[in-house]
C-alpha positions, 0 to 999 in steps of 0.5 A: 500500500504505497499511496505516495509512490507514482507509476513511471508512466503517470506523467511527462519527465522534465527531459520530455518537456524540454524536448517538446519545447525545443521542437516547438521553438524550432517549428515556430522559427521556421514558420516565422521565417517563411511568413517573413519571406512571403511578406517581402515577396508581397511587398516587392510584387506590389512595387512592381505592380505600381511601377508597371501601372505608372509605366502604362499610364505614361505610355498611354499619355505619350502622343495624346496631349501633344504630338509625338516628337523625338526627345526625352521627358521625365519626372518623379511620383511617389518615390518612383522616377519615370523617364519617357524616350521617344525616337523616330521609327521608320515605317514600311513603304505602305505607311509612307504612302498613307502619310503616317509617321512612326515613333518608338516610345519607351518608358522606364520606371526606376525605384529602390527597394531594400537598398536594391535598384529596380526598374520596369521598361515598356516599349511600344510603336505609335503612329500619327499623321506625318507633319508635312 
C-alpha cells in the first residue's frame, strides 16, 4: 500500500518537456521565417505592380496631349522616377504612302527597394499623321 509512490508512466519527465519545447521553438522559427519571406515577396510584387501601372499610364499619355516628337521627358511620383524616350521609327513603304509617321516610345520606371535598384521598361510603336 504505497499511496505516495507514482507509476513511471503517470506523467511527462522534465527531459520530455524540454524536448517538446525545443521542437516547438524550432517549428515556430521556421514558420516565422517563411511568413517573413512571403511578406517581402508581397511587398516587392506590389512595387512592381505600381511601377508597371505608372509605366502604362505614361505610355498611354505619350502622343495624346501633344504630338509625338523625338526627345526625352521625365519626372518623379511617389518615390518612383519615370523617364519617357521617344525616337523616330521608320515605317514600311505602305505607311509612307498613307502619310503616317512612326515613333518608338519607351518608358522606364526606376525605384529602390531594400537598398536594391529596380526598374520596369515598356516599349511600344505609335503612329500619327506625318507633319508635312
